[in-house]
C-alpha positions as CSV (number, residue, x, y, z in Angstrom):
1,V,0.0,-0.1,0.2
2,G,1.8,3.7,-1.1
3,T,0.7,6.8,0.1
4,G,1.7,8.9,-2.9
5,I,4.3,10.5,-0.7
6,T,7.5,10.7,-2.4
7,D,11.3,9.9,-0.4
8,E,11.4,14.0,-0.7
9,V,8.0,14.9,0.2
10,F,8.5,12.7,3.6
11,G,11.4,14.3,4.4
12,E,10.1,18.0,4.0
13,L,7.6,16.9,6.5
14,G,10.0,16.0,8.3
15,E,11.6,19.1,8.9
16,R,8.1,20.9,9.1
17,L,7.0,18.4,11.9
18,Q,10.0,19.4,13.8
19,T,9.1,23.3,13.9
20,I,6.0,22.7,15.8
21,K,7.0,19.3,18.2
22,S,6.4,19.9,21.7
23,D,7.3,18.2,24.8
24,Q,3.6,18.7,26.0
25,K,0.0,16.7,24.6
26,P,-1.6,19.4,23.1
27,G,-4.8,20.6,24.7
28,E,-7.4,19.0,22.5
29,Y,-6.1,15.3,22.1
30,I,-7.9,13.2,23.9
31,V,-5.3,9.7,24.4
32,P,-5.6,7.0,26.7
33,K,-3.0,7.3,29.5
34,I,-0.7,4.0,28.3
35,L,-0.4,5.3,24.5
36,T,3.4,7.6,24.7
37,P,4.5,8.7,22.0
38,D,8.2,9.9,20.5
39,V,6.9,13.0,19.8
40,W,3.7,15.3,19.8
41,V,2.8,17.8,17.6
42,E,0.3,20.8,17.3
43,P,-1.9,19.7,15.2
44,N,-1.4,22.4,11.5
45,I,-0.5,20.6,9.0
46,V,-2.9,19.1,6.3
47,V,-1.6,17.0,3.4
């Protein structure tokens, strides 16, 4: 199954996500405490 995202676009997306990452869970997220991601990001990029 493909995403349609090229390696180049995937790399650019990673760079953009670095600018909006956070150590804290954004308030609008509802996530079970058992789930702990490596990184939180603010929801403001549409792909």
